[in-house]
C-alpha positions as CSV (number, residue, x, y, z in Angstrom):
1,X,0.0,0.0,0.0
2,X,1.3,3.5,-0.9
3,X,0.9,6.5,1.5
4,X,-1.6,8.4,-0.7
5,X,-3.8,5.3,-1.0
6,X,-3.7,4.9,2.8
7,X,-4.7,8.5,3.3
8,X,-7.5,8.2,0.8
9,X,-8.8,5.0,2.5
10,X,-8.7,6.7,5.9
11,X,-10.7,9.7,4.6
12,X,-13.2,7.4,2.9
13,X,-13.8,4.8,5.6
14,X,-12.7,6.2,9.0
15,X,-14.9,8.4,11.1
16,X,-13.4,12.0,11.2
17,X,-12.9,11.9,15.0
18,X,-9.9,9.7,14.3
19,X,-7.0,12.1,13.6
20,X,-3.2,11.9,13.3
21,X,-0.4,14.2,14.3
22,X,1.2,15.0,10.9
23,X,0.5,16.9,7.7
24,X,2.4,14.2,5.9
25,X,2.0,11.1,8.0
26,X,4.3,8.2,7.5
27,X,2.7,4.8,6.6
28,X,4.4,2.5,9.1
29,X,4.9,-1.1,8.0
30,X,7.4,-2.6,10.4
31,X,8.7,-2.2,13.9
32,X,11.9,-3.5,15.5
33,X,12.4,-2.7,19.3
34,X,12.8,1.1,19.5
35,X,12.6,1.6,15.7
36,X,9.8,2.0,13.2
37,X,10.0,1.7,9.3
38,X,7.7,3.3,6.8
39,X,6.6,1.9,3.4
40,X,9.6,3.6,1.7
41,X,12.1,1.9,4.0
42,X,12.8,5.0,6.1
43,X,13.9,4.3,9.7
44,X,12.5,6.2,12.6
45,X,13.5,6.3,16.3
46,X,10.2,5.9,18.2
47,X,10.1,8.2,21.2
48,X,6.3,7.8,21.9
49,X,5.9,4.0,22.0
50,X,2.2,4.2,20.9
51,X,1.5,6.4,24.0
52,X,3.4,4.2,26.5
53,X,2.3,0.9,25.0
54,X,5.5,-0.6,23.6
55,X,7.5,-0.6,26.8
56,X,9.3,-3.7,25.7
57,X,9.9,-2.6,22.1
58,X,8.2,-3.2,18.8
59,X,7.9,-6.9,17.7
60,X,10.1,-8.0,20.6
61,X,11.2,-11.5,19.6
62,X,11.0,-12.7,23.3
63,X,7.3,-11.8,23.4
64,X,6.4,-12.6,19.8
65,X,7.7,-16.2,20.0
66,X,5.7,-16.9,23.1
67,X,2.5,-15.4,21.6
68,X,3.0,-17.4,18.4
69,X,3.4,-20.6,20.4
70,X,0.2,-19.9,22.3
71,X,-1.6,-19.1,19.0
72,X,-0.7,-22.6,17.8
73,X,-2.1,-24.2,20.9
74,X,-5.3,-22.3,22.0
75,X,-6.2,-19.0,20.7
76,X,-9.4,-18.1,22.6
77,X,-11.9,-19.1,25.2
78,X,-13.9,-16.6,27.3
79,X,-13.3,-16.3,31.0
80,X,-16.2,-18.5,31.9
81,X,-13.8,-21.4,31.1
82,X,-10.6,-22.5,32.8
83,X,-7.5,-21.7,30.9
84,X,-3.9,-21.7,32.3
85,X,-2.4,-18.5,31.0
86,X,-4.8,-16.0,32.6
87,X,-4.7,-17.8,35.9
88,X,-0.9,-17.7,35.9
89,X,-1.1,-14.0,35.0
90,X,-3.4,-13.2,37.9
91,X,-1.0,-15.0,40.2
92,X,2.0,-13.1,38.7
93,X,0.3,-9.7,39.0
94,X,-0.4,-10.3,42.6
95,X,3.3,-10.7,43.1
96,X,4.3,-7.4,41.4
97,X,1.4,-5.1,42.4
98,X,1.6,-2.8,45.4
99,X,1.1,-4.6,48.7
100,X,1.4,-3.7,52.3
101,X,1.3,-1.2,53.9
102,X,-2.0,0.3,52.8
103,X,-2.9,4.0,53.1
104,X,-2.4,5.5,56.5
105,X,-5.4,5.5,58.7
106,X,-8.2,3.0,59.2
107,X,-9.1,1.5,55.8
108,X,-12.8,0.5,56.1
109,X,-12.7,-2.0,53.2
110,X,-9.6,-4.0,54.0
111,X,-5.9,-3.4,53.5
112,X,-4.2,-6.6,52.4
113,X,-2.8,-5.1,49.2
114,X,-3.7,-5.7,45.6
115,X,-4.2,-9.4,44.9
116,X,-7.5,-9.9,43.0
117,X,-7.8,-9.0,39.3
118,X,-10.6,-8.7,36.7
119,X,-9.4,-8.9,33.1
120,X,-10.8,-7.0,30.2
121,X,-9.7,-5.4,26.9
122,X,-8.8,-1.7,27.3
123,X,-7.9,1.0,29.8
124,X,-11.3,2.6,29.4
125,X,-13.0,-0.7,30.2
126,X,-10.7,-1.2,33.2
127,X,-11.5,2.2,34.6
128,X,-15.2,1.8,34.0
129,X,-15.0,-1.5,35.9
130,X,-13.1,0.1,38.8
131,X,-15.7,2.8,39.1
132,X,-18.4,0.2,39.1
133,X,-16.6,-1.8,41.8
134,X,-16.3,1.3,44.0
135,X,-20.1,1.9,43.8
136,X,-20.9,-1.7,44.6
137,X,-18.5,-1.8,47.6
138,X,-19.5,1.5,49.1
139,X,-23.1,1.8,48.1
140,X,-22.4,5.4,47.0
141,X,-22.8,7.0,43.6
142,X,-20.4,9.9,43.1
143,X,-16.7,10.4,42.4
144,X,-13.9,12.9,42.6
145,X,-11.3,13.3,39.8
146,X,-8.5,15.7,39.0
147,X,-8.6,18.5,36.5
148,X,-6.5,17.4,33.6
149,X,-7.0,13.7,34.1
150,X,-7.9,11.3,31.3
151,X,-9.6,8.0,32.2
152,X,-11.3,6.8,29.0
153,X,-14.0,7.1,26.4
154,X,-16.8,5.1,28.0
155,X,-19.7,6.8,29.8
156,X,-18.4,7.0,33.3
157,X,-14.8,7.4,32.3
158,X,-15.6,10.4,30.1
159,X,-17.5,11.8,33.0
160,X,-14.4,11.5,35.2
161,X,-12.1,12.9,32.5
162,X,-10.9,16.5,33.2
163,X,-9.7,17.4,29.7
164,X,-12.5,19.2,27.7
165,X,-11.4,17.8,24.3
166,X,-11.8,14.2,25.4
167,X,-15.4,14.7,26.9
168,X,-17.2,14.0,23.6
169,X,-20.6,13.0,25.0
170,X,-22.8,16.1,25.5
171,X,-25.0,14.3,28.0
172,X,-22.5,13.1,30.6
173,X,-23.7,12.7,34.2
174,X,-23.0,15.2,36.9
175,X,-21.7,12.6,39.3
176,X,-18.1,13.8,39.4
177,X,-16.4,16.6,41.4
178,X,-13.2,17.9,39.8
179,X,-10.3,18.9,42.0
180,X,-7.1,20.9,41.4
181,X,-5.3,19.8,44.6
182,X,-5.6,17.9,47.9
183,X,-7.6,20.6,49.5
184,X,-10.2,20.4,46.8
185,X,-10.5,16.6,47.3
186,X,-11.0,17.1,51.0
187,X,-13.6,19.9,50.4
188,X,-15.6,17.6,48.1
189,X,-15.6,14.9,50.6
190,X,-16.8,17.3,53.3
191,X,-19.5,18.7,51.0
192,X,-21.0,15.4,49.8
193,X,-21.2,12.2,51.8
194,X,-22.2,10.2,48.7
195,X,-18.6,9.9,47.3
196,X,-17.7,6.3,46.3
197,X,-14.1,7.0,45.2
198,X,-11.4,9.4,44.1
199,X,-9.8,8.4,40.9
200,X,-6.5,9.8,39.5
201,X,-3.3,9.1,37.6
202,X,-0.2,9.4,39.7
203,X,1.3,11.1,36.6
204,X,-1.2,12.7,34.3
205,X,-0.3,11.6,30.8
206,X,-2.6,13.4,28.3
207,X,-2.9,16.2,30.8
208,X,0.7,17.2,30.2
209,X,3.0,14.7,32.0
210,X,2.1,16.1,35.4
211,X,3.1,14.1,38.5
212,X,0.9,14.8,41.6
213,X,2.8,16.5,44.4
214,X,4.9,14.3,46.7
215,X,2.6,14.4,49.7
216,X,-0.7,14.4,47.8
217,X,-1.9,10.9,48.6
218,X,-0.8,11.0,52.2
219,X,-2.8,14.3,52.6
220,X,-6.0,12.8,51.3
221,X,-5.6,9.3,52.9
222,X,-7.2,10.2,56.2
223,X,-10.2,12.1,54.8
224,X,-10.9,9.3,52.2
225,X,-10.9,6.7,54.9
226,X,-13.0,8.8,57.3
227,X,-15.7,9.3,54.6
228,X,-15.6,5.6,53.5
229,X,-14.4,6.6,50.0
230,X,-12.0,4.4,48.0
231,X,-8.8,5.4,46.2
232,X,-8.6,4.3,42.5
233,X,-5.2,4.7,40.9
234,X,-5.1,4.8,37.1
235,X,-1.8,3.3,35.9
236,X,-2.8,2.9,32.3
237,X,0.0,5.0,31.0
238,X,2.4,5.0,33.9
239,X,2.5,1.3,34.7
240,X,5.0,-1.5,34.0
241,X,8.4,0.1,34.5
242,X,7.7,3.3,32.7
243,X,8.6,5.6,35.6
244,X,11.5,3.6,37.0
245,X,9.3,1.5,39.2
246,X,6.8,-1.2,38.2
247,X,4.0,1.3,39.0
248,X,4.1,5.0,39.4
249,X,2.2,4.9,42.7
250,X,5.2,3.2,44.3
251,X,7.0,6.6,44.2
252,X,4.4,7.8,46.7
253,X,4.7,5.0,49.3
254,X,0.9,4.2,49.4
255,X,-1.2,1.3,48.2
256,X,-4.5,2.1,46.5
257,X,-7.8,0.3,47.1
258,X,-8.2,-0.3,43.4
259,X,-5.7,0.0,40.5
260,X,-6.2,-0.1,36.8
261,X,-3.7,-1.2,34.1
262,X,-3.5,-1.7,30.4
263,X,-1.3,-0.4,27.5
264,X,2.2,-1.8,28.3
265,X,0.8,-4.9,30.0
266,X,0.3,-6.5,26.6
267,X,3.0,-4.7,24.6
268,X,0.6,-4.1,21.8
269,X,-1.7,-7.1,22.4
270,X,-5.0,-5.8,23.8
271,X,-5.4,-6.6,27.5
272,X,-6.4,-4.6,30.6
273,X,-7.3,-5.3,34.2
274,X,-8.5,-3.7,37.4
275,X,-7.3,-5.1,40.7
276,X,-8.2,-4.7,44.4
277,X,-7.6,-6.2,47.8
278,X,-9.2,-9.6,48.5
279,X,-11.6,-7.9,51.0
280,X,-12.9,-5.5,48.3
281,X,-13.0,-8.2,45.6
282,X,-15.1,-10.5,47.7
283,X,-17.9,-7.9,47.6
284,X,-18.1,-8.0,43.8
285,X,-20.6,-10.9,43.6
286,X,-22.9,-9.6,40.9
287,X,-22.5,-11.5,37.6
288,X,-19.9,-10.0,35.3
289,X,-17.7,-11.4,32.4
290,X,-15.6,-10.2,29.5
291,X,-15.7,-12.2,26.3
292,X,-12.2,-11.4,25.2
293,X,-10.7,-10.2,28.5
294,X,-7.6,-12.2,29.5
295,X,-7.9,-14.7,26.6
296,X,-5.0,-17.2,26.4
297,X,-3.1,-15.2,23.8
298,X,-3.3,-11.8,25.5
299,X,-2.5,-13.4,28.9
300,X,0.5,-15.2,27.4
301,X,1.7,-11.8,26.0
302,X,1.3,-10.2,29.4
303,X,3.3,-13.0,31.1
304,X,6.1,-12.5,28.6
305,X,6.1,-8.8,29.3
306,X,6.5,-9.3,33.0
307,X,9.3,-11.8,32.4
308,X,11.1,-9.5,30.0
309,X,10.8,-6.5,32.4
310,X,12.4,-8.6,35.1
311,X,15.0,-10.2,32.9
312,X,16.1,-7.0,31.3
313,X,15.9,-4.8,34.4
314,X,13.7,-2.3,32.7
315,X,12.7,-0.5,35.9
316,X,16.4,0.3,36.5
317,X,17.0,1.2,32.8
318,X,14.0,3.5,32.8
319,X,15.3,5.3,35.9
320,X,18.9,5.6,34.6
321,X,18.0,6.6,31.0
322,X,15.2,8.8,32.3
323,X,17.7,10.7,34.5
324,X,20.0,11.2,31.6
325,X,17.2,12.3,29.3
326,X,16.0,14.7,32.0
327,X,19.4,16.3,32.3
328,X,19.7,16.7,28.6
329,X,16.3,18.3,28.4
330,X,17.1,20.6,31.3
331,X,20.2,21.8,29.4
332,X,17.9,22.6,26.4
333,X,15.5,24.5,28.6
334,X,18.4,26.6,29.9
335,X,19.2,27.5,26.3
336,X,15.7,27.9,24.9
337,X,13.4,30.1,27.1
338,X,10.4,28.7,25.2
339,X,10.8,25.5,27.2
340,X,9.1,26.6,30.3
341,X,9.2,23.4,32.3
342,X,10.5,19.8,32.1
343,X,8.7,17.3,34.4
344,X,7.9,13.7,34.9
345,X,9.6,10.5,36.2
346,X,11.7,7.9,34.6
347,X,11.0,7.7,30.8
348,X,7.7,9.5,31.2
349,X,8.8,13.1,30.7
350,X,7.2,16.2,29.3
351,X,8.6,19.5,28.1
352,X,6.1,22.3,28.1
353,X,6.4,25.1,25.5
354,X,5.2,28.6,26.1
355,X,6.1,32.0,24.7
356,X,6.3,35.0,27.0
357,X,2.7,36.1,27.8
358,X,1.4,32.5,28.1
359,X,1.1,30.7,31.5
360,X,2.2,27.1,31.9
361,X,-0.2,24.6,30.4
362,X,-2.2,23.8,33.5
363,X,-2.6,27.4,34.7
364,X,-4.6,28.8,31.8
365,X,-3.4,31.3,29.3
366,X,-3.1,35.0,29.9
367,X,-2.9,35.5,26.2
368,X,-4.8,33.0,24.1
369,X,-2.7,33.8,21.0
370,X,0.5,32.9,22.8
371,X,-0.9,29.4,23.7
372,X,-2.1,28.9,20.1
373,X,1.5,29.8,19.0
374,X,2.9,27.3,21.5
375,X,0.6,24.6,20.1
376,X,1.7,25.5,16.6
377,X,5.4,25.4,17.6
378,X,4.8,21.9,19.1
379,X,3.3,20.7,15.9
380,X,6.1,22.2,13.8
381,X,8.7,20.5,16.1
382,X,6.9,17.1,15.7
383,X,6.8,17.6,11.9
384,X,10.5,18.4,11.5
385,X,11.6,15.7,13.9
386,X,9.6,13.2,11.8
387,X,11.4,14.3,8.7
388,X,14.7,13.7,10.7
389,X,13.6,10.2,11.5
390,X,12.2,10.7,15.1
391,X,8.6,10.1,16.3
392,X,7.7,12.3,19.3
393,X,4.4,12.7,21.1
394,X,2.4,15.7,22.3
395,X,-0.2,16.3,24.9
396,X,-1.4,18.9,27.5
397,X,-4.5,20.9,27.8
398,X,-3.1,23.4,25.3
399,X,-1.5,20.6,23.2
400,X,1.8,22.4,23.8
401,X,3.7,19.7,25.7
402,X,6.4,17.6,24.0
403,X,5.9,14.0,25.3
404,X,8.9,11.7,25.7
405,X,7.6,8.2,26.3
406,X,9.9,5.8,24.3
407,X,10.2,2.1,24.5
408,X,12.2,1.3,27.6
409,X,14.8,-0.5,25.5
410,X,16.4,2.7,24.2
411,X,20.0,3.6,25.0
412,X,22.0,6.7,25.5
413,X,23.0,6.9,21.9
414,X,19.2,7.1,21.0
415,X,18.8,9.9,23.6
416,X,21.8,11.8,22.2
417,X,20.4,11.4,18.7
418,X,17.0,12.8,19.8
419,X,18.5,15.7,21.8
420,X,20.8,16.8,19.0
421,X,18.0,16.8,16.5
422,X,15.6,18.6,18.8
423,X,18.2,21.3,19.5
424,X,18.8,21.8,15.8
425,X,15.1,21.9,15.2
426,X,14.4,24.5,17.8
427,X,17.3,26.7,16.5
428,X,16.0,26.4,13.0
429,X,12.4,27.1,13.8
430,X,13.0,30.0,16.2
431,X,15.6,31.5,13.9
432,X,13.3,31.4,10.9
433,X,10.5,32.8,13.1
434,X,8.1,30.3,11.6
435,X,5.3,31.5,13.8
436,X,5.8,35.2,12.7
437,X,5.6,36.5,16.1
């Protein structure tokens, strides 16, 4: 297939809500660990990993071989039947998920750590299931979520999403309070005793790579417990070694009541799960099933992912290479004032772009034009890096944050290649005054 044919087919048969980043998008036909190749044979360094999906690299032979072997034995049975891979996966996840100690204070629903899982297909479905579980356990209806959070495209998950562009449904329920900080969470709990849970990402992905403050979870722990509300942690983007730990919540020293995961768990094979303590799980007795959730092939892929993360020490590599990338980005920020902030953990980093007159992404613009210019600069950088053989991401409420979320198998040479080209790109764009400021 040629690129123009692909674009024509997309225009003809895709719904227009499905968009892509580039004016001239590559047609990718092959992947090899941290690299992608288009139909013309051009090689690209992938620094976005399908939004934190390909943590173990594209078409990783270690994973592909085990998936292929499983395909040759048993491809699918729904979870109303016994199959070995998904049971082994549940056992393995219980060994790597956060355990004791639980949140400080008296946990009303048990605090044995995360051991029980329900498998499904996507992050949206996992978060929807987690919100349902919180309602069933607490007997309460409403939720608290953070401004700038993204939790999915299903009904409840859109309602709990704090990014306007991802709230497509015009008739979402008003069951969610949105908070900007710990004080807002506590205020919502005091205002409404019908709160089932607080849901948040430890590091907001689409919201602009924003880690929550260091003491955030410890500040809200007591009030959550006192009001009988659960803590749901969304690890869809940040899980599976991305931040230098298996899960980002481990940076904060707390254990959630419910945790959701997807993306990197299958390394490109669709699989997701929500997990809870045994005490909470035992209260989910209403019938529920997922036709494809945790089928033998996806479960086998996830087991291979966990083995590869351990075998290749990807947590340590993400921490070490993330620190190196962060230092290189900080050096660029000192040189280019348009880089207002570099933030994140491990290999989940963001660089926010803003011209003078525009506030940082989360604070709201003082000059709408300056934020528009920052978004155009972001797009121009992505376009030029693509021409140089680098795929980078973008996010943030103003779409003005460069997102660095590569496969965790990258090396320092890859980082140097990225930084050198990013520096040249910034110099060229700002020197030519492409935005005609």
